[in-house]
N, C-alpha and C positions, 0 to 999 in steps of 0.2 A: 525029293523033289517035286514031285507029282503033288503030294499033300501042300505041299505048301505054296503051289501055284492057286491048288484049289483054294487055297486058306485067304487068297486074294479077291479082294470085289471092284470091279472099277466103277468110278464115280458114276458113270454112263448109265448104269443100270437101276441109277435112283431120281428121283424127280423131286426136287425140293419143292417148299409149299410155298407158294409166293402171298405174302397175306396184303389184302386191297382194304383201307382206311376210310370206312364212310363219313362224312362230313355231319355232325350236329346238326340240326335242324335251328335257327334263331328262332327265340323265345322272344316274338315282338312284344306282348303284353308287359314282359319281363324288362326290355328295353326302354319302353316307353315308364315304366313305373320307375328306373333309376335317372332319366330323364326327367321326370317331373319332379322328383326329389334334389336331384342336384338344383334345378334352377330356383325352388322353393328355398333351399338353404341360401342360395347366392343371394335372393332378395332379402332373406333374414339376416346376412351378414352384411348387406348394404346399407339394411335401416339400421342396424344398431352402429354401425360404422358412422354415419350420418349425424344419428343422434349423440354420439359421443364427440364428433366434432364439434355440434352445434354448443353442446353444452362446456365444451373445453375451450373453445376459440378465445371466449372472452378473457377469460383469467391467464390464456396463453398470450393473449395480447398485451393483456395489463402486468404480466411478469416480463415480457420481453421487451414490450415496446410499449409502457406505460402511457397513459393519456395525460396531457396537460391540461390541467384548468381551466375554464373559459375567461380569458380575461376582462375586468370591468373598466370601462372608460367611461368618462361624461364631459363629453367635446362641450366646449363654449359655443352656444347658437350664433349665429349672423345677426347682428342687431338690424332690426325692420321698423318700421312705423308701426303703430299699435292699430292704426287703420289705414293700409296701404290704399290708394287710389290710384289706379290705372288712367294715365290721360287719354281723352276722348279723342277720337279724329274730328280732323275740324273738317266741317260741311261748309264750302263755300256760297252755297244757297239757301241755307238754314239761317234764320232772322236771329239776332242776338236776344236771348231773353231779357226782359223787363228786369231791371232792378227792385227788389223787395227791400224797402226800408224797416227794420223793427225799432219804434221809437221807444217799447218800453220793453225791459227785458223779461222772458216768463220766467215766473216766480212758483216754485214747489210747494205744494201743499202737502198736509198731514198724511193723504193717503198716499201721495206720489212718493215721499220719503218713507214709509213704512214699505210699498213695493220695492224700492230699492235697497231698504237693511234684507228684506226677505231675501231677495236675489243674493247678495250677498253671503247670508247664511247658507243657502242652498249651495254656495261655493265652498263654505266651509263644510258640510256635510259630506259632500263629495270628497274631500280631503279627507276626511275621518277613513276612507277605504285604503290608505298608505300609513295612517297611526296606528301606534301598537301602545299597549302599556307595560314597561319592563318592569320586574319585580325581583328584586335584590334580597334572596333569602338566605341569612346568615344564622349559624349552628353556634350555640356558646353553652357557658354554664356558669349560674348564679353562685353565690359567696358557700350555698350550702351544698354546691357540686350538682345542685339539678339540671339538667338539659332542658335547652329553651330555645326557640326558633325568633329571631325578627327577621322583619321583613322592612324594605324602604320601596318606593315607588316612584317612576319616572316616566318619561315619555319618549318613543324611538320613532323612526322614520322608516318604511321600507324603503332603501336605496336600488336595488338590483334586485335580480330573479336570473340565476346562471343555469338553471334547469335542475341541479341537484341540491341548492341551498338558495334562501332568501337570505340575502344581507340586510342589515338593519343599525342604521345610524341613532348613534346614542351619546350622551355624557360618561365620561369612566370614573364618575365620582358617583352616578346613578349603580351601578355595580361593583363600585370596589368593595374585595374581600369578601364577595360573594361564596356560600359554599356550592351555590347554585342560581341559577338564572332564570326566571321562568317569563314567557312571551304571551300575551292575551291579544287577540285580532277584534276586529270592529264587531265581528259577530259572537265575541266571549267564547272562543274557541281558545285554551289555554296549550302550550307547548313548551320543552325545553330549548334551551339555547347556550349557546357557549361564545366564550369571547376571542374573536380570532384577531385583532388585534389593535393597540390604542394608542396614540400620539400625546406623549407626555407635555409637550409644548402648548397646544391648544384643548388639551383635556376631552377630545374627543375620540370615541371606540365605536369600530365596528362589530356585531354580533352575528352568528350565522345561525340560521334554522334549516335542519334537514327537511329538505321539499317531503317526502316521502312520510315526513309525520303530520302535515299538514292536508287534513281530508278535503278531496273534490268540493265539498259543499262549500269550504272558506276559502278555497282558492276563488270561488267566484265572486265571492266579496270584499275580495282584497284588491290592489292597486299598488303598481311599483310609481312611486314619487318622479316628477318630472323636474332636474333642477337647470333652470333657466338661467339666463345671464342677468346679472343685477349690475353690470355695467349703467345703463341707462335709468337706473333707479333716479327719481325727482324727486323735489319738494313738493309736500301736498298730495301725491297720490295714495290711493286709497288700497291699503294693505289689510290682512288679516292673518292672524295669531291663532294656530292650531296645535294641538297635542296637549299640554296641560301647563297654558301660559299666566294659570291662577290657581296652581296646585290640583286642578281636578281633572283627569283624563278625559278626553274628548271636548274640553270645553275651548268656546271659540271668543276670540276678541276680534271688534274691527275699529279700525281709525285710520290713521293717517302717516307719513314719512315726516317729520318735522324736523331731521336733520341728515345729510350724505355724505358729511364731509369728513367727518372726525375719526382718526386712526387712532390704534395704540398697536405700540413697538412692542412685538414678541422676538425671543430669539431667532434669526435668521429671516423673519417674515414681518411684514407691517400690515395688519387687516383696518379695512374699512369697517366701521361701526353705523349702522343704521338707527336710530333714535324714533321710537314714536310716540303718540299722544296716547297710548293705550296701557293702561294700570295694571301690569301684572302683579306677581310676588317673588320674593328674593331668591326662591328656588326654583322660579318657573322654568318651563322648559317645551321644546317643542320645535317648529319652524314659523317663518315670515313666510306667507306665500302672496302672490299679485291675484287680480279679480279672473285672471285664468285657471288658477288652481295650481302653479306653479310656483316651486319653491326658488324666492331670491334672498333667504336668511336663514341661519340657524340659530336659534334661542341661546346664546351662552349670558345668562346673568352676570356671572365672575367678570365678563369685561364690562359691565356697565361701569361707565366711568365716572357716575354722579353716586355714589354707593349710598347716599342718605335720599335717594330716589327709588321709587320702585316703577318707574315709566320701563315701557316695555324695549329692551335691545336686542339686535340680534347681527349676527357679523356675515359680512358679503357672501355668499355661497360661491361666486366665481372665484373668490380669492381662495375657498376653503377646498375645492374640487382636486386639486394636484394630493392633496395631501387625502381626500374621501379615496381616491383611486386608489393610491398604494395600498392604505389601510384594507380597503374592500378585496385587493389581490394579495392579503397577505404578506404582503412587506415590512418594513421598517420604514418609519420617516426619518430620512437623514440628518444629523445633526452637527452644525459648528458651532455655533455657539457667540453669534456676533448681532448688535443690535446697530442696525446702518439707517443710512438717509441717503437721497440721491443728491451728488454736487451737480446741480443744473448751470448752464452756461452763466446765466445771472451771478451765481452765486461764484462760478468761476472766476469771472475778473473783478468782481466786490473785494474777495477775499484772497486773490492770486495765487489759486490752489489748483492742482489738476482735475478736472472733469473725471466721474465715477462715484463710485460707493463711498461714501464717509461713514466710517467705523465710531459709533456714538461713543459704546461700550462693549466690554468684552467678558463674558459668563463667567463666571469664577469655578476653576476647575472645567471649564470647557476643552474639545480638542482645540480650539482657537487659542485658547491662553497657554496652553501645553506647547502648543506650536509657535507662539511667540508676538502674535498680533497684541497692536496696542491702541489705545483708544486715538483717535486723528489720525490713523491710517487711512490712505486710499486706494479701495480695489480698484483693481483696472482691466482684470483678466481672470477665467477663471477655468483651468484645463485649457489654456490656448486660446480660449472663448472670452471676446469681448465683453467686458460690462460696462455699462455707462449709467444703468438705470437701476434702482433698487427691485424693480421687476424682474429687470436681466438676472439679477444674482438668485432671487428666489426660485426661479425657473430652472437656473442653472444646479442649483443645490438639491433640488428635489430627483437631479435624474441618478444624482449618487445613489452609491448603496455603503451601509456600514462596511467598514473595515477598508475602504478605498483609499488610497493615498492619490490627492488632487493637489497641484501645484496653482497655489495663488498668485499672480503678480498684485502686487501693492506699491503706494507711494508713502513714503516717509519724511516728515519735515527734521531736517537735520539744522546745523548753522549756516549750511554751504547751502540750503535751500531743500529741495524736496530730490531723494535719491529714490533708485528702484529697487525692490525687494524681492527674490523668489520664495515663497515660503510654501513648504510640503506639511500638509496636513491630514491627520487620518481619519476619515470620516469615522462619526459615532450616532449612538442614538439615546435620546433622551430618555427616563423612565419615570 
């Protein structure tokens, strides 16, 4: 018992060692190093993120919200007098000037006539900036299976600069069947071009040239043409023909308007034809400009009313603007297929027929023929819009799109008089 008691040891007889931890001193250099490294990496990450965002943003925007191409428009300018004069303020104390009477009209000598001609040709040379030559390259094989290239040449007019493209107006026959198209500017620079759209009715076409293919030096030498109003073109007005009116590119003719009343009827539109006293060639092309260098007509010799003559003719540019605008915006020209004329109030009374647009002829295999139109019908409304003149008809047709179904109201003569008809037409395009 005594031994067992002796074997016990009391806890109080021992002192446990208590450990005290000493905090490790802070290594300021290491902390500073890690902080600077973190900031450096953050800057690198931010720079890479910004660069990636800048590079990908245009592609992402183009993918998720593609930018629509700039729309081209050719508004008709307001008609103003050639030399507008502001009325002078009346001064009550100012004496009236003495009247000057010219007994003999001043005559122009040869020197004065030459000066006038020089000024006219200066206008023509300035207009050359918006004139281009259009080359049609065709690839074919001869009877010996030998490949060869043939070229055709015409002229074109720069009508718009969208920023990304230059748009050029020309005749479709110039580039028809082309394997490739080349355009040469006034400074001699040549670039490739593509057909954008053409109108099978008038035969005009719009080409496009990528702006990035045109050098900065060439861009400084060229210009975009101004399409003026041709409504006020008068007999005897001095005009110039530019482009290739005699078959040679950048040739210039000067002359006068000899007729401004002739018209030619085509499907869905009537066009005013300007004739001149200038002698061109049967395949002449280009534009008719006024003395301000603005285009008032587009040369389409196929529309020459006198085929046996080579006097230069042009189609009124004001009446072509709607078609040019559609083609420039890569849109097809709508086609119904009616040749028409206006039923005036006088005609209505004389022939006891309703006022509107008289259908003179219906084109074979046209949408109008398929819908059931007949010669002699009088159109009074299109799509709910009143139609009183051929101009009303033309403007409304140009607002339509291919495959649109439009309701046309007309009056048709019967044994009981004129009856009302509603005809639905599916709009087409003319190739």
